[in-house]
N, C-alpha and C positions, 0 to 999 in steps of 0.2 A: 550323713546319711543318713535318712529315716529308719526305723528299727526294721520296718514290713519289706522294703526296698531290700535292706541286710540279708533280713531273713531268708527272701525267696534266692538272693546269689547264692547266699550260704545250700542253698537246697542243690539250686544247680549245678555246683560243684563236686557236693558232697556225692550228688547220682553218676558225676562225672568220673569220679575218681574210685569209686567204693568196688572193689574187687567182686564180682559174679557171684551170687550167691543162690546156688539150689532150694529152693523150699523144700523143706521135705513133705515128701506125698501126704495126704488129708488124714489117709488111715492111721499114719504114725501117730504113739499118743507121746506126748513129754510127761515124763512122772517126776523128773527130781532138777535141779538148777545148784550148782554152786557158783559162787560170787569169789574170789580174790581179789580185793580191793587195794590200791592208794584213798587215802585220807585226800578229803578235800584241800582246796584252796587257804593257804597258811600263811601266815606274815615268816618274812625272813627270819634266817638262824642267827645271821651276823646284824651288827648294827648299820643302820643307813651310813653313817662315817665311817664306820668298816668297809663297808661297799661301795660308799662315792672314791675311796682312794683309786679305784681301777677305772673309773669312768668319768668323764671329763663334765659332766653334768649333775647335779645334786642327786641322790637315788629317793624315790619314793619313800614316804614312811607309813607305814602300814600304823591301824590302829589297837592293834592286841599286842601282847607278850610276844616276844620270839618264840616262832614254832607252834604258834597259836593255831586253830581255825577259825577264819575270821567271818564277820557276819554275814558277807558276800559269798564264802566258800559254804558256810552253812545250807544258806538259800539255794545255791547250784547243786549242792548235792541230796537237796529234798527235789528239784526238779528232777535230777535223774532219778531218785527213785520213782518218780511218778512213771514217766516214761517206761521204768521197770513192769511196773505195775501193772500199765495198759499194756504194754506186751506180753506179759505173762496170762494177762486176760483172755486177750486174745486167741495166744496158744492153745487154751483150754487148761493151764495150770492153775490157776487162782480162779475164784470166785467173786461176786462182787464185792465182798465185804468178808474176805479170806485174810486170817491172820497168821496161818500157816508158815511164817518166817523165824529164823532163829539168827539171833545178832551175836558175833563173839570178836572181839575189840581188844587189841595190846595195849597194853596202861600207859596210855598217854593222852592227853588231854585231844589232842586234835583225831586223835583214832577213835577215842569213846564219845566226842561231839558229831563224827562222821556217822558214825554207826547211827545213832540218836538222829541227825538229819535224815539220813537215807531211810529211817524206818517212819518218820514223820509223811514222805511221798510213796513209799512202798507199801506199807500197812497204816494208813492214818485212822485213827481211833480204835486204834488193838492196846492193847499192854503189851508193851515190846519191850522186856529186858536186855541190857546191855550184857551178856555173860562176857568173864573174863576168869583166866586162872585165877588160882586159889594164891598163888604164890609168884612176886613179879622176880626175874625175869621170864617170862609164859615160855614154852618149849616151842612152842609153833611159830616166834618171831625171833628167838634169839639164841642164836648158833653153838653158844657153847652147854648153853644144858641140852641141845639136843642129843636124843639119847641111840639114834641111830648111826649120828655118822659126829662123833664130838668131833672137835674144834682142832686141828692137824694143822699148825701156821705154814710148816717149813712146806710138806705138801702142796697145801693150796698156792703159796708161792711160788712154787716150780710149776705149776701147773698155769697159772698167770707169764713166769718167764718163760715159759715152753711157746705160749702164742707170739711171744713177740721174739721171737729165736734168740731169750736170752739180754737183747738189745734195744733197752725200754728208750733211751737215745734214738734210736734208726726211726721207731714207731713211732715217734713224739714227731721227728723231722716230718713225716709222712701225713700229718695233719696239719701241717704249716698253713697251707692254702684256706683250710675248712678254719684254722683258729683265727688268721689275720681279718675275715670277714666275721666272725666274733667279737673281736679286739677294735675294727673297723666301728660296729657299732657303738661300745661301748665310751670310743673315744670320739666319734662323730666325725672322724675323718672323712676328707675329700674323696679320698682315692683308696683302693684298697694294694696292697699292702698301705697301713699307714705311713707316713714320714718320722725318718726320726725328732726334728719336731713336733710335729703332734702329739708322741709316743713320751716325748717330756713334758706333758702336760699335766700330768697325772704323779700321783706321788708313788705308786706302784702300779710296774706293768706282769704281764705274764710272762714276760719272758724272762723276769726277773728269777722265779722260781725252780731250785734247784730240779735234779734229776736222779730219784734214788728207788730202789724196789729193796724192800730191808723188812724185818720181823724189829717192830720195834720193843716198847719199854715194857710194853702190856704184853706181847706176845703174838700182836695180830699182825698181818701182814698192812705192811705200808709202802705206797705209792705216792709219787709225786714228778709233777712235770709242768709245763709250762701249760699241756692242752690240757691234763688232768684238774690244773689249777679252775678252769672256766667251769666247772661242776658245782660248787655254790653261787656264784657268779651268778649262771645261767638258769637256776632254778629259782633263785630270786627274783629274776626278769623275767621269769615267766610268770609267777606267783604274782605280783605288782600288776600286769598287764592283764592277766584274768581277773582280779579285783575289783578291777575296774580302777585303777589310780590314774592322775593323772603324772606325765610327765613334760612337768617346765623345761621350756627352752632345749627339749629332746627333738633330733628331728630323725626320720626312719623306725618310728614306732610302729607298730603293724604286724599283725599275724603272720603273713607271706615275708617281712623281713626277719622277724624272732624266729622262724620257724626253720628257714638258710643257713642262720646264724646258731642255729643250735643242732645241726651236724656235728662238730666237734663236740660238743658233750655228750651225742648218742653214741659216741665212738670208746669215750672215754666210761659211759656205764658198759659197755658190751665187755670191755677189759675188765673191766673192776669188778661187776657182780656174775654178768653172763657167760662167765668162765664155766665150763661144766664143774669141774670141781669146788669151784666158790659153791656151787649151787648144792650140790652134796652134800656139803657139810651143813651147810645153812638151811636145806629145805627140805631134807628127806624126809624129815617128821611129817611136816605140814603136808607134803605129799601122800606118805601110807594113810594119813587123816580123811585127806580128802580123797583118794583111792575109796576108802573103807563108806564114804559117806555117798558115792556115789554107787557102790554094790549094796547095799544096803537095800533089802526086798526084792534084791536083780535074780535073787540064786547065788550066788557066788560067796566064796568064803574067805572072811575080811579077815586082813591079819593086822589089823589096827583097830581103836574106836572109832566109828562112826564123831562125827561135832552133828551135837544136837542131838534131838529126839524124832526124826523122822518128819520132819518138817519139809513142805514141797521146796524150800528155797532156803539155802545155808548162803550167809553174808559172814564173808571173815575182812575186818576191817586192822588194814594195816601198813605198811611201807610202800615207798617206793620200793625199796630193795625186796621187800617180801614181793612185790609182784614179780622184778626184772631175775632176781636168784630164782624161783620158782621155775618160770619159764627156761633160764639158763643150765639148769638141771632138766628140765625136758624138751630142750631143742626146741622151744614155739618162738614163732619170729612172727613179727608184724611191724608195718610202717605206716603212720598218721599224717594228714598234711601236714599240721600245724608243729611236731613235734621232731627229735632224732629218733632213726630207728631204733626200736625195741624200746625207748622210753616209755615210761610209767608214769601215765599222764595225773594232775589234781584228779580226783573222784574214778578215775579210770580202772577200768579191770579185768582180767581175765574172768572169762566167764565160761563155766563148764556145764554141758545139759546132757543129762540122760535121758534117750528115748526109748520108744518099744514100735518096734517094726510091726504094720499091724498082717501085712501080709505073712510074717516068719513067726512073730512074738519075740523074735530076738530081739536083745539091748544094743546101742548103739550110741558112741559119744562124742557129741559135735564141740568144739572149742572157738570162742569166737571172744575178742579184743573191744572192748565197747568204752568209749571217752567222748568226753562234750570238747568242740572243737574251740581254740584261743578266742575266739570274737560271741563265739556260742556263750562262754562263758562272759567275758569283760561286757557285751551288751544286757547280759541274761535272757537269749533268746528262746523262749516256749519252746520245748521240746515235744514232738509228736510225729506222724506219721509221712509228713510233709518236711518237717524239720528235723531228722533221727541225729540223734549223737552219732559218732563214727563208728562203723562195724566194721570189722576185719575177719573174715573167717580163717582160722589156722587150722591149719591141717596136720595131722600127729606126724612127725618122721617116720618113714617106713610102715604108716598104718592110711592118712591120706585122711579125708574128709567128707562124709563122719568115721570111725572108727570104731568095731565090733569092740565090744564091753571087756569078752576073752585075751586081744590082743591088747587094746588099752592097759588092761592091769598087768601084761605080762613087759610091756614096752615098760610101765612105770619103775614094775620090779626090778628088773634089767640096769635102769638107772640110779637106784638108792642102794 
């Protein structure tokens, strides 16, 4: 398919599924934005040999070390940064050559490189230092160092257990149809579920994974099950597709099929990272500093240090858990066409916008989730008003969209 035709098709599909978003009144003024994002497309964390034990065909090979941002990943994030720049110039937040963006990244190659790549698109020509904590681990990203909610593994595990009524095996059994769909893609089965014969054609099967729910030797919650085993394999599949890698001998490798196969992965993410107690222990510090950043200059008393130095946009470059655990803490939900519900897409992020009402002068908060679609990444479709990334408006629970800043403040404080 020619790229122009594909781009037009993507725009048509996006317009048909995007939720209705009421544009802000023209007299409203956008004052600040905080973007909490996942790093861009990275290489698999496991080797192709290890991943290939679960698939009938050889798994694609990346060209960079395990867990590193790929060259295409950097290009895609830069494209996204360019879209943000155009968007916020149009909304009057940024000037034509505005450098008022602050970048903060976790201490990993992929998060640092993602921040650098985003800056190349969002603030081209600007000196854009990537800020980090003086010591690792950074409490914005690492739970054991979070001052507001020190890790309490038994309490966290109890909260996860309560969501499955203490029966992880029963939860796993409910995921069977979606797990079968994922397995059928990996094993290239003709029917769903795969036959016994087809399942014996690989070295390892998802069903071989034991079901456990315990505290591990490091003192952290540890959950395993056939459905949860999908996580690392699914992430590697998504990254390989988004990176534009070839899948020799594979059939059914397209965005729609992968999106359907990711349903079971989304369920696992929801259980492991979006349980509110998990978010409270891992993301309270980030939530408080995010809130303080939005409150700066809005006449509110902040209870934590803001991120940055009064820049118009603050970017926090982290991991999938950075996004999903913060979302779990704040009860923020979204669904994209190409991913499991609530999944953090490569380069995608939660976007918090602070607006001032022109009629009343009062501050309001709008929350969005923004991410490139799988085909937008695989084919490096330029982002524009005609082919935008996927954007989901997210109402704040009990407050809506938009949410007055005082109510948003009370809501955040109630969750942490």
